[in-house]
N, C-alpha and C positions, 0 to 999 in steps of 0.2 A: 196763414192757416191757423186753425184754432188749437189749443192744446188738449190733447187726449188723455184722460185720467184712468188710473188703475181701476179694477173692479171694486177694490176697498176703498177707495176714495169715491167713487160714484155712491157706493151703499152709505158711506157717512154722510153725504150730502143730501141723499134722499130721507135719511132719518132726521137730519137736522131740519130741513124744510117742513117735513110732517109735524115735528114738535112746534115749530114757529107757527104753523097754521093752526094747531090746536089753542096755543096760547092767545093767537088773535082773535078767536071766535067770541068769547065774552066780550072784549073791547069792541067788536063790530056790532054786537046786539045793543050793547049799551049806547053807543054813539048814534045807532039808528033811531033809537028812542029819543034820546035828547038833542042831538044835532045831526039832523036827517042827512044833508049834503055831505058832511063829514064822513057819516057812517057808511053812506054809499061807497066813498072812496076806500074806506077801510075794508069793506066787504069785497070790492073787488080786488084790492091788494091781497086780501086772503085768499081768495080763488086763485090767483097768480101763485101764490106759494104752494098751494096743493097741487097745482099743476107742475110747478118745478119739481116737486117731491116725486110724482109719478113718472116726469120725464127722466129725472136721474136715476130711478129705479130701473126705467127701461134701458137707459144707456149703459148700465151695469152689465149687462149681457155682452156689450160690445167692447168692455174695457181689456186692458193689458192682460195678457195671460200670465200664468205664474211663472212660466220661463222668463219672460221680460221682467216682471216684478223683482224676481230673485237674480237677475244678471248682477254678476260681480265684476267691477271694472278694475283692471290693473292700470289702465290710462284712459284718458278721454279728453274731448273738447266738448264742454258742458253743454248740452241742450242740441248737440248735433251728431255726436258719435262716441261710442265706447268701445273699449278693446278688452278682452280679456285673454292675455297671453298664455295662461294655463290651459284653458280649455280651447284656444286657437279659434275664438269666435269674436264676432264684431256685432253690436247693436246699433243700426243705423237709425237715425231720427227718432230717438228715444221718447221724446215729449208729445209728438203729433203722430207720426205713423210708423211705429217701431217694428222693426224686422231685423232677426237675428241670422246672420249668414257665417259659415265657416269661412276661414282664411282660405282654405283649399278651393272654395267655390267663387272666389272673386276672380273673374277673367280680365278685368281692366278697369279703368277709371279716367276720368277727364274733367277739367274745370270748362264750363261753358257760361259765355256771356252773350246775351241777346240772341240766343240759339246757335251761336256759333263756337266751335270747340277752340279754345284758347290754348291748352296744353292738355296732353293725354299721357298715360304710363309711357307710352313708346317714344315720346321725345322729351323725357324728363331733362337731358343733358342741356337743352338749350331753353329751358324753362323761363329763367329770369330774362334772357333777351327777348323772348318774345312777349312776354308780360310787359315788359318795360316799353317795348315797341307799340304794345297795343294801347298803353296808358297815353303815349305821345300823340296817337292818332285819332283817339276817342275822347269826347268831352264829357260824354254822359252814358248811362247804361240803365235798362229797365229790369234786367234779370241777371242775376249771377248765381249758378248751382253747380253742384258736383254730381256728375253721373257715375254711378258705379254698377258695372256689367256683372251680373252673377249667373252662375250655372242653374238656369231655371227656365226652361222653355216657355212656361205659362206667365212668368213674370220676371223678366231678365233684366228689367233697367230699375234701379232705386235712385232716388234724387235726395241730396240735401240741398235745400233752398236756403241761400245766404242774403239774397237782395231781391225783392219783388216790387220794386216801386222804382221811378225815375230817380236816378242818383248820380251826382256829378263825380267823375273820376278823380277829382283833386279834393273830394270832401272827406271828412274823418270816417263816415260811415263806409265809404268805398275802401279806404285804406285798411281799417279794422276788419272788414270782410274779406279783403285780400289776405291779410295776415292769418285770418282763421283758415283760409281755403287752403294756403301754402301749408300750414300745419297738418291739416288733415291729409293731403295729398302725401306729404313725407310719411306720416304714421301709416297710410294704407300701403305706401312702398315698404316699408318695414315689415308690415303684417304678410303681405304676399310673400316676401322673401323668405318667410318661415313656412310656407305651405307644403314643403317636404318634410317638415319635423313632424314625428308622431305625436298624436295628441295624448294627452295625459288622461 
């Protein structure tokens, strides 16, 4: 999945590309006169730069909200999830598809591999036994993600994607992703245990 940028970042890139396009106009004209084939290439590149400027300007309307941009994390797993224990909120998938959820609105969570639930909040006691067994019985996977169920009838499921390609279960990528998943699940367990506390 591509990285999503903030409104400010999109605006910066839009201005940057526009300035680059302006600077390239004289170069394109000069090379068109003196070195025609090269001039055509420069001109086409300049057109692309102006298109990129317009595209990023348009995308700025879809950028992160101020609430997402100003989210202050007290703890996080970089790129995947951020927690604010002061406001009792979590920012899920901050770089691609950010969503802020109150601790009290998290109803459950589970680790999913190849579309099958490996461990969920309800069976955390045998988490390590189940995952060890899964490693022994599976040589590779193509997806690993964490599903978070939230109190929202229109969009009740939020996902954190950790693996999205064929990966051997004895590889460093799998082991690193598993460690990240374990940490995120533990942090979610701690966060949901605070759901009865009064928000500051």
